[in-house]
Biopython code that builds the backbone (N, CA, C, O; Angstrom):
import numpy as np
from Bio.PDB.StructureBuilder import StructureBuilder

atoms = [
    (1, "MET", "N", (3.767, 30.064, -2.943)),
    (1, "MET", "CA", (4.329, 28.729, -2.850)),
    (1, "MET", "C", (5.120, 28.418, -4.118)),
    (1, "MET", "O", (4.594, 28.510, -5.227)),
    (2, "THR", "N", (6.360, 28.056, -3.946)),
    (2, "THR", "CA", (7.194, 27.783, -5.102)),
    (2, "THR", "C", (7.177, 26.309, -5.490)),
    (2, "THR", "O", (7.226, 25.979, -6.675)),
    (3, "GLU", "N", (7.107, 25.416, -4.492)),
    (3, "GLU", "CA", (7.115, 24.002, -4.824)),
    (3, "GLU", "C", (5.700, 23.456, -4.937)),
    (3, "GLU", "O", (4.781, 23.932, -4.270)),
    (4, "LYS", "N", (5.537, 22.451, -5.791)),
    (4, "LYS", "CA", (4.228, 21.853, -6.015)),
    (4, "LYS", "C", (3.971, 20.799, -4.931)),
    (4, "LYS", "O", (4.792, 19.905, -4.723)),
    (5, "THR", "N", (2.849, 20.906, -4.254)),
    (5, "THR", "CA", (2.492, 19.912, -3.251)),
    (5, "THR", "C", (1.486, 18.942, -3.839)),
    (5, "THR", "O", (0.532, 19.338, -4.509)),
    (6, "SER", "N", (1.714, 17.666, -3.579)),
    (6, "SER", "CA", (0.842, 16.626, -4.106)),
    (6, "SER", "C", (-0.359, 16.440, -3.190)),
    (6, "SER", "O", (-0.206, 16.355, -1.972)),
    (7, "LEU", "N", (-1.548, 16.375, -3.769)),
    (7, "LEU", "CA", (-2.754, 16.178, -2.991)),
    (7, "LEU", "C", (-3.096, 14.697, -2.820)),
    (7, "LEU", "O", (-3.901, 14.344, -1.958)),
    (8, "THR", "N", (-2.489, 13.827, -3.639)),
    (8, "THR", "CA", (-2.772, 12.403, -3.529)),
    (8, "THR", "C", (-1.815, 11.762, -2.532)),
    (8, "THR", "O", (-0.621, 12.059, -2.512)),
    (9, "ARG", "N", (-2.371, 10.869, -1.698)),
    (9, "ARG", "CA", (-1.544, 10.182, -0.713)),
    (9, "ARG", "C", (-0.854, 8.984, -1.367)),
    (9, "ARG", "O", (-1.446, 8.295, -2.198)),
    (10, "THR", "N", (0.401, 8.743, -0.985)),
    (10, "THR", "CA", (1.118, 7.556, -1.427)),
    (10, "THR", "C", (1.638, 6.823, -0.206)),
    (10, "THR", "O", (2.090, 7.440, 0.758)),
    (11, "LEU", "N", (1.569, 5.501, -0.256)),
    (11, "LEU", "CA", (2.038, 4.654, 0.829)),
    (11, "LEU", "C", (2.904, 3.548, 0.260)),
    (11, "LEU", "O", (2.762, 3.177, -0.906)),
    (12, "ILE", "N", (3.808, 3.015, 1.086)),
    (12, "ILE", "CA", (4.644, 1.891, 0.664)),
    (12, "ILE", "C", (4.352, 0.724, 1.594)),
    (12, "ILE", "O", (4.375, 0.868, 2.817)),
    (13, "GLY", "N", (4.075, -0.438, 1.000)),
    (13, "GLY", "CA", (3.739, -1.610, 1.799)),
    (13, "GLY", "C", (4.063, -2.897, 1.068)),
    (13, "GLY", "O", (4.571, -2.889, -0.053)),
    (14, "LYS", "N", (3.758, -4.003, 1.729)),
    (14, "LYS", "CA", (4.066, -5.325, 1.197)),
    (14, "LYS", "C", (2.792, -6.007, 0.720)),
    (14, "LYS", "O", (1.761, -5.946, 1.388)),
    (15, "VAL", "N", (2.866, -6.657, -0.438)),
    (15, "VAL", "CA", (1.720, -7.394, -0.985)),
    (15, "VAL", "C", (1.558, -8.681, -0.166)),
    (15, "VAL", "O", (2.477, -9.496, -0.090)),
    (16, "VAL", "N", (0.378, -8.851, 0.447)),
    (16, "VAL", "CA", (0.126, -10.045, 1.249)),
    (16, "VAL", "C", (-0.827, -11.015, 0.556)),
    (16, "VAL", "O", (-0.922, -12.177, 0.953)),
    (17, "SER", "N", (-1.541, -10.545, -0.486)),
    (17, "SER", "CA", (-2.434, -11.428, -1.232)),
    (17, "SER", "C", (-2.565, -10.937, -2.667)),
    (17, "SER", "O", (-2.746, -9.745, -2.914)),
    (18, "ASP", "N", (-2.470, -11.876, -3.616)),
    (18, "ASP", "CA", (-2.665, -11.543, -5.031)),
    (18, "ASP", "C", (-3.672, -12.490, -5.665)),
    (18, "ASP", "O", (-3.621, -12.740, -6.869)),
    (19, "LYS", "N", (-4.584, -13.017, -4.860)),
    (19, "LYS", "CA", (-5.526, -14.035, -5.335)),
    (19, "LYS", "C", (-6.671, -13.456, -6.144)),
    (19, "LYS", "O", (-7.223, -14.144, -7.003)),
    (20, "ARG", "N", (-7.041, -12.206, -5.890)),
    (20, "ARG", "CA", (-8.164, -11.605, -6.603)),
    (20, "ARG", "C", (-7.735, -11.117, -7.975)),
    (20, "ARG", "O", (-6.576, -10.761, -8.187)),
    (21, "SER", "N", (-8.678, -11.103, -8.899)),
    (21, "SER", "CA", (-8.403, -10.657, -10.259)),
    (21, "SER", "C", (-8.196, -9.146, -10.284)),
    (21, "SER", "O", (-9.052, -8.397, -9.813)),
    (22, "LYS", "N", (-7.067, -8.690, -10.829)),
    (22, "LYS", "CA", (-6.718, -7.279, -10.981)),
    (22, "LYS", "C", (-6.631, -6.527, -9.649)),
    (22, "LYS", "O", (-6.704, -5.298, -9.629)),
    (23, "THR", "N", (-6.474, -7.254, -8.541)),
    (23, "THR", "CA", (-6.413, -6.620, -7.227)),
    (23, "THR", "C", (-5.346, -7.286, -6.371)),
    (23, "THR", "O", (-5.201, -8.509, -6.385)),
    (24, "VAL", "N", (-4.599, -6.476, -5.626)),
    (24, "VAL", "CA", (-3.662, -6.997, -4.638)),
    (24, "VAL", "C", (-4.012, -6.381, -3.286)),
    (24, "VAL", "O", (-4.512, -5.258, -3.216)),
    (25, "THR", "N", (-3.746, -7.123, -2.221)),
    (25, "THR", "CA", (-3.932, -6.607, -0.871)),
    (25, "THR", "C", (-2.557, -6.201, -0.352)),
    (25, "THR", "O", (-1.624, -7.004, -0.340)),
    (26, "VAL", "N", (-2.443, -4.942, 0.077)),
    (26, "VAL", "CA", (-1.159, -4.389, 0.507)),
    (26, "VAL", "C", (-1.225, -4.083, 1.999)),
    (26, "VAL", "O", (-2.138, -3.398, 2.460)),
    (27, "LEU", "N", (-0.245, -4.599, 2.754)),
    (27, "LEU", "CA", (-0.147, -4.349, 4.187)),
    (27, "LEU", "C", (0.841, -3.210, 4.415)),
    (27, "LEU", "O", (2.015, -3.314, 4.059)),
    (28, "VAL", "N", (0.353, -2.118, 5.013)),
    (28, "VAL", "CA", (1.192, -0.959, 5.303)),
    (28, "VAL", "C", (1.395, -0.911, 6.812)),
    (28, "VAL", "O", (0.431, -0.802, 7.571)),
    (29, "GLU", "N", (2.660, -0.992, 7.246)),
    (29, "GLU", "CA", (2.979, -0.949, 8.662)),
    (29, "GLU", "C", (3.592, 0.391, 9.010)),
    (29, "GLU", "O", (4.366, 0.957, 8.237)),
    (30, "ARG", "N", (3.232, 0.897, 10.196)),
    (30, "ARG", "CA", (3.809, 2.152, 10.656)),
    (30, "ARG", "C", (4.029, 2.062, 12.159)),
    (30, "ARG", "O", (3.404, 1.252, 12.844)),
    (31, "ARG", "N", (4.927, 2.909, 12.661)),
    (31, "ARG", "CA", (5.242, 2.923, 14.082)),
    (31, "ARG", "C", (4.821, 4.270, 14.647)),
    (31, "ARG", "O", (5.244, 5.315, 14.152)),
    (32, "VAL", "N", (3.983, 4.250, 15.688)),
    (32, "VAL", "CA", (3.483, 5.476, 16.293)),
    (32, "VAL", "C", (3.730, 5.441, 17.800)),
    (32, "VAL", "O", (3.849, 4.375, 18.404)),
    (33, "LYS", "N", (3.803, 6.608, 18.375)),
    (33, "LYS", "CA", (3.987, 6.727, 19.814)),
    (33, "LYS", "C", (2.614, 6.656, 20.492)),
    (33, "LYS", "O", (1.684, 7.353, 20.087)),
    (34, "HIS", "N", (2.491, 5.816, 21.520)),
    (34, "HIS", "CA", (1.228, 5.706, 22.249)),
    (34, "HIS", "C", (0.924, 7.042, 22.929)),
    (34, "HIS", "O", (1.795, 7.648, 23.554)),
    (35, "GLU", "N", (-0.316, 7.483, 22.797)),
    (35, "GLU", "CA", (-0.692, 8.814, 23.264)),
    (35, "GLU", "C", (-0.481, 8.998, 24.770)),
    (35, "GLU", "O", (0.011, 10.042, 25.200)),
    (36, "LEU", "N", (-0.847, 7.997, 25.570)),
    (36, "LEU", "CA", (-0.766, 8.117, 27.021)),
    (36, "LEU", "C", (0.570, 7.643, 27.583)),
    (36, "LEU", "O", (1.169, 8.323, 28.416)),
    (37, "TYR", "N", (1.041, 6.479, 27.131)),
    (37, "TYR", "CA", (2.209, 5.860, 27.748)),
    (37, "TYR", "C", (3.527, 6.176, 27.057)),
    (37, "TYR", "O", (4.590, 5.936, 27.628)),
    (38, "GLY", "N", (3.482, 6.702, 25.857)),
    (38, "GLY", "CA", (4.702, 7.105, 25.170)),
    (38, "GLY", "C", (5.500, 5.980, 24.540)),
    (38, "GLY", "O", (6.562, 6.225, 23.967)),
    (39, "LYS", "N", (5.014, 4.757, 24.633)),
    (39, "LYS", "CA", (5.725, 3.634, 24.041)),
    (39, "LYS", "C", (5.511, 3.624, 22.527)),
    (39, "LYS", "O", (4.430, 3.964, 22.047)),
    (40, "ILE", "N", (6.539, 3.235, 21.781)),
    (40, "ILE", "CA", (6.425, 3.102, 20.331)),
    (40, "ILE", "C", (5.701, 1.784, 20.032)),
    (40, "ILE", "O", (6.140, 0.714, 20.454)),
    (41, "VAL", "N", (4.587, 1.880, 19.299)),
    (41, "VAL", "CA", (3.752, 0.720, 18.998)),
    (41, "VAL", "C", (3.655, 0.560, 17.486)),
    (41, "VAL", "O", (3.567, 1.545, 16.753)),
    (42, "GLY", "N", (3.672, -0.689, 17.026)),
    (42, "GLY", "CA", (3.506, -0.969, 15.604)),
    (42, "GLY", "C", (2.039, -1.071, 15.244)),
    (42, "GLY", "O", (1.291, -1.810, 15.884)),
    (43, "LYS", "N", (1.620, -0.334, 14.224)),
    (43, "LYS", "CA", (0.243, -0.409, 13.727)),
    (43, "LYS", "C", (0.300, -0.771, 12.255)),
    (43, "LYS", "O", (1.268, -0.454, 11.564)),
    (44, "SER", "N", (-0.750, -1.442, 11.779)),
    (44, "SER", "CA", (-0.772, -1.830, 10.378)),
    (44, "SER", "C", (-2.169, -1.666, 9.814)),
    (44, "SER", "O", (-3.159, -1.723, 10.543)),
    (45, "SER", "N", (-2.238, -1.463, 8.503)),
    (45, "SER", "CA", (-3.500, -1.351, 7.792)),
    (45, "SER", "C", (-3.379, -2.099, 6.476)),
    (45, "SER", "O", (-2.309, -2.133, 5.867)),
    (46, "LYS", "N", (-4.491, -2.704, 6.035)),
    (46, "LYS", "CA", (-4.507, -3.396, 4.746)),
    (46, "LYS", "C", (-5.336, -2.580, 3.764)),
    (46, "LYS", "O", (-6.408, -2.078, 4.101)),
    (47, "TYR", "N", (-4.824, -2.458, 2.553)),
    (47, "TYR", "CA", (-5.510, -1.720, 1.497)),
    (47, "TYR", "C", (-5.629, -2.618, 0.274)),
    (47, "TYR", "O", (-4.703, -3.360, -0.053)),
    (48, "HIS", "N", (-6.785, -2.549, -0.406)),
    (48, "HIS", "CA", (-6.962, -3.245, -1.683)),
    (48, "HIS", "C", (-6.555, -2.268, -2.768)),
    (48, "HIS", "O", (-7.083, -1.159, -2.847)),
    (49, "ALA", "N", (-5.608, -2.684, -3.610)),
    (49, "ALA", "CA", (-5.088, -1.805, -4.656)),
    (49, "ALA", "C", (-5.278, -2.438, -6.024)),
    (49, "ALA", "O", (-5.197, -3.657, -6.179)),
    (50, "HIS", "N", (-5.530, -1.596, -7.009)),
    (50, "HIS", "CA", (-5.760, -2.053, -8.381)),
    (50, "HIS", "C", (-4.443, -2.412, -9.054)),
    (50, "HIS", "O", (-3.486, -1.638, -9.019)),
    (51, "ASP", "N", (-4.401, -3.585, -9.663)),
    (51, "ASP", "CA", (-3.224, -4.095, -10.373)),
    (51, "ASP", "C", (-3.713, -4.617, -11.723)),
    (51, "ASP", "O", (-4.055, -5.792, -11.854)),
    (52, "GLU", "N", (-3.742, -3.738, -12.719)),
    (52, "GLU", "CA", (-4.368, -4.026, -14.011)),
    (52, "GLU", "C", (-3.833, -5.288, -14.684)),
    (52, "GLU", "O", (-4.612, -6.099, -15.186)),
    (53, "ASN", "N", (-2.499, -5.461, -14.697)),
    (53, "ASN", "CA", (-1.894, -6.574, -15.441)),
    (53, "ASN", "C", (-1.612, -7.796, -14.585)),
    (53, "ASN", "O", (-1.161, -8.815, -15.109)),
    (54, "GLY", "N", (-1.861, -7.727, -13.293)),
    (54, "GLY", "CA", (-1.559, -8.862, -12.418)),
    (54, "GLY", "C", (-0.072, -9.104, -12.294)),
    (54, "GLY", "O", (0.358, -10.250, -12.166)),
    (55, "SER", "N", (0.731, -8.035, -12.329)),
    (55, "SER", "CA", (2.186, -8.181, -12.351)),
    (55, "SER", "C", (2.837, -8.174, -10.975)),
    (55, "SER", "O", (4.045, -8.384, -10.871)),
    (56, "TYR", "N", (2.064, -7.938, -9.915)),
    (56, "TYR", "CA", (2.638, -7.909, -8.570)),
    (56, "TYR", "C", (2.176, -9.141, -7.804)),
    (56, "TYR", "O", (1.017, -9.543, -7.895)),
    (57, "HIS", "N", (3.102, -9.738, -7.045)),
    (57, "HIS", "CA", (2.819, -10.996, -6.363)),
    (57, "HIS", "C", (3.149, -10.895, -4.882)),
    (57, "HIS", "O", (3.780, -9.936, -4.437)),
    (58, "THR", "N", (2.717, -11.893, -4.127)),
    (58, "THR", "CA", (2.911, -11.920, -2.678)),
    (58, "THR", "C", (4.385, -11.744, -2.322)),
    (58, "THR", "O", (5.257, -12.402, -2.889)),
    (59, "GLY", "N", (4.648, -10.847, -1.376)),
    (59, "GLY", "CA", (6.015, -10.588, -0.922)),
    (59, "GLY", "C", (6.655, -9.365, -1.548)),
    (59, "GLY", "O", (7.649, -8.857, -1.028)),
    (60, "ASP", "N", (6.107, -8.879, -2.656)),
    (60, "ASP", "CA", (6.659, -7.685, -3.302)),
    (60, "ASP", "C", (6.384, -6.451, -2.450)),
    (60, "ASP", "O", (5.331, -6.344, -1.821)),
    (61, "THR", "N", (7.332, -5.523, -2.433)),
    (61, "THR", "CA", (7.118, -4.235, -1.789)),
    (61, "THR", "C", (6.734, -3.252, -2.881)),
    (61, "THR", "O", (7.465, -3.089, -3.857)),
    (62, "VAL", "N", (5.576, -2.588, -2.718)),
    (62, "VAL", "CA", (5.040, -1.712, -3.758)),
    (62, "VAL", "C", (4.646, -0.357, -3.183)),
    (62, "VAL", "O", (4.466, -0.196, -1.976)),
    (63, "GLU", "N", (4.518, 0.608, -4.084)),
    (63, "GLU", "CA", (3.999, 1.920, -3.708)),
    (63, "GLU", "C", (2.580, 2.024, -4.245)),
    (63, "GLU", "O", (2.327, 1.711, -5.409)),
    (64, "ILE", "N", (1.645, 2.468, -3.393)),
    (64, "ILE", "CA", (0.259, 2.628, -3.830)),
    (64, "ILE", "C", (-0.143, 4.093, -3.688)),
    (64, "ILE", "O", (0.327, 4.800, -2.796)),
    (65, "THR", "N", (-1.024, 4.534, -4.590)),
    (65, "THR", "CA", (-1.491, 5.917, -4.611)),
    (65, "THR", "C", (-3.006, 5.927, -4.532)),
    (65, "THR", "O", (-3.674, 5.098, -5.150)),
    (66, "GLU", "N", (-3.542, 6.862, -3.771)),
    (66, "GLU", "CA", (-4.984, 6.990, -3.627)),
    (66, "GLU", "C", (-5.606, 7.442, -4.947)),
    (66, "GLU", "O", (-5.026, 8.251, -5.671)),
    (67, "SER", "N", (-6.789, 6.911, -5.250)),
    (67, "SER", "CA", (-7.469, 7.275, -6.496)),
    (67, "SER", "C", (-8.972, 7.331, -6.248)),
    (67, "SER", "O", (-9.431, 7.229, -5.111)),
    (68, "ARG", "N", (-9.721, 7.493, -7.318)),
    (68, "ARG", "CA", (-11.180, 7.480, -7.200)),
    (68, "ARG", "C", (-11.615, 6.062, -6.832)),
    (68, "ARG", "O", (-10.864, 5.114, -7.064)),
    (69, "PRO", "N", (-12.812, 5.897, -6.262)),
    (69, "PRO", "CA", (-13.275, 4.551, -5.925)),
    (69, "PRO", "C", (-13.416, 3.678, -7.176)),
    (69, "PRO", "O", (-14.101, 4.046, -8.131)),
    (70, "LEU", "N", (-12.756, 2.518, -7.155)),
    (70, "LEU", "CA", (-12.809, 1.594, -8.279)),
    (70, "LEU", "C", (-13.789, 0.452, -8.021)),
    (70, "LEU", "O", (-14.275, -0.183, -8.957)),
    (71, "SER", "N", (-14.073, 0.200, -6.753)),
    (71, "SER", "CA", (-15.081, -0.787, -6.369)),
    (71, "SER", "C", (-15.494, -0.464, -4.935)),
    (71, "SER", "O", (-15.129, 0.584, -4.401)),
    (72, "LYS", "N", (-16.244, -1.350, -4.324)),
    (72, "LYS", "CA", (-16.728, -1.100, -2.957)),
    (72, "LYS", "C", (-15.578, -0.919, -1.959)),
    (72, "LYS", "O", (-15.644, -0.057, -1.083)),
    (73, "THR", "N", (-14.539, -1.725, -2.094)),
    (73, "THR", "CA", (-13.432, -1.676, -1.131)),
    (73, "THR", "C", (-12.121, -1.162, -1.719)),
    (73, "THR", "O", (-11.127, -1.053, -1.000)),
    (74, "LYS", "N", (-12.101, -0.848, -3.001)),
    (74, "LYS", "CA", (-10.828, -0.544, -3.664)),
    (74, "LYS", "C", (-10.781, 0.902, -4.140)),
    (74, "LYS", "O", (-11.523, 1.288, -5.043)),
    (75, "ASN", "N", (-9.900, 1.705, -3.525)),
    (75, "ASN", "CA", (-9.678, 3.064, -4.013)),
    (75, "ASN", "C", (-8.200, 3.448, -3.963)),
    (75, "ASN", "O", (-7.856, 4.604, -3.715)),
    (76, "TRP", "N", (-7.336, 2.469, -4.201)),
    (76, "TRP", "CA", (-5.894, 2.678, -4.318)),
    (76, "TRP", "C", (-5.412, 1.993, -5.596)),
    (76, "TRP", "O", (-6.009, 1.013, -6.042)),
    (77, "VAL", "N", (-4.328, 2.511, -6.184)),
    (77, "VAL", "CA", (-3.744, 1.941, -7.401)),
    (77, "VAL", "C", (-2.257, 1.733, -7.149)),
    (77, "VAL", "O", (-1.586, 2.598, -6.586)),
    (78, "VAL", "N", (-1.743, 0.567, -7.575)),
    (78, "VAL", "CA", (-0.305, 0.314, -7.451)),
    (78, "VAL", "C", (0.410, 1.145, -8.505)),
    (78, "VAL", "O", (0.116, 1.036, -9.695)),
    (79, "THR", "N", (1.358, 1.984, -8.061)),
    (79, "THR", "CA", (2.056, 2.862, -8.997)),
    (79, "THR", "C", (3.424, 2.336, -9.406)),
    (79, "THR", "O", (3.830, 2.509, -10.555)),
    (80, "ARG", "N", (4.146, 1.695, -8.481)),
    (80, "ARG", "CA", (5.466, 1.190, -8.866)),
    (80, "ARG", "C", (5.910, 0.076, -7.934)),
    (80, "ARG", "O", (5.429, -0.051, -6.808)),
    (81, "LEU", "N", (6.833, -0.720, -8.430)),
    (81, "LEU", "CA", (7.439, -1.795, -7.660)),
    (81, "LEU", "C", (8.671, -1.244, -6.965)),
    (81, "LEU", "O", (9.591, -0.755, -7.622)),
    (82, "VAL", "N", (8.697, -1.319, -5.640)),
    (82, "VAL", "CA", (9.850, -0.820, -4.877)),
    (82, "VAL", "C", (10.909, -1.911, -4.784)),
    (82, "VAL", "O", (12.091, -1.666, -5.026)),
    (83, "GLU", "N", (10.469, -3.132, -4.428)),
    (83, "GLU", "CA", (11.397, -4.247, -4.292)),
    (83, "GLU", "C", (10.688, -5.546, -4.604)),
    (83, "GLU", "O", (9.589, -5.797, -4.110)),
    (84, "LYS", "N", (11.320, -6.377, -5.428)),
    (84, "LYS", "CA", (10.759, -7.672, -5.797)),
    (84, "LYS", "C", (10.949, -8.647, -4.648)),
    (84, "LYS", "O", (11.940, -8.564, -3.923)),
    (85, "ALA", "N", (10.012, -9.570, -4.473)),
    (85, "ALA", "CA", (10.115, -10.570, -3.397)),
    (85, "ALA", "C", (11.293, -11.505, -3.669)),
    (85, "ALA", "O", (11.552, -11.888, -4.810)),
    (86, "ALA", "N", (11.987, -11.857, -2.612)),
    (86, "ALA", "CA", (13.120, -12.769, -2.740)),
    (86, "ALA", "C", (12.611, -14.188, -2.965)),
    (86, "ALA", "O", (11.662, -14.616, -2.309)),
    (87, "LEU", "N", (13.231, -14.917, -3.884)),
    (87, "LEU", "CA", (12.845, -16.301, -4.151)),
    (87, "LEU", "C", (13.405, -17.179, -3.049)),
    (87, "LEU", "O", (14.589, -17.105, -2.718)),
    (88, "VAL", "N", (12.534, -18.018, -2.480)),
    (88, "VAL", "CA", (12.971, -18.881, -1.382)),
    (88, "VAL", "C", (13.084, -20.298, -1.873)),
    (88, "VAL", "O", (13.439, -21.191, -1.104)),
]
sb = StructureBuilder()
sb.init_structure("model")
sb.init_model(0)
sb.init_chain("A")
sb.init_seg("    ")
for serial, (resi, resn, name, xyz) in enumerate(atoms, 1):
    if name == "N":
        sb.init_residue(resn, " ", resi, " ")
    sb.init_atom(name, np.array(xyz, "f"), 0.0, 1.0, " ", f" {name:<3s}", serial, name[0])
structure = sb.get_structure()
């Protein structure tokens, strides 16, 4: 193998909650084909991700990476900001 393959999973999603201390809730949406009917269906999952400085806020699009368990529900870390939320 010439290229390095990453063993850690990375996902891109939108921050839906930043109320917890050092934690953001990230909604990751994906589109999958239904196994029986073949229709494209939208599925989503929420992940709690570690945000050490509290620098990410609701509406931001972020990249999260899997890590060791940091708490009971948190085993993802925010690695970078993909897009800042638009001011309304």
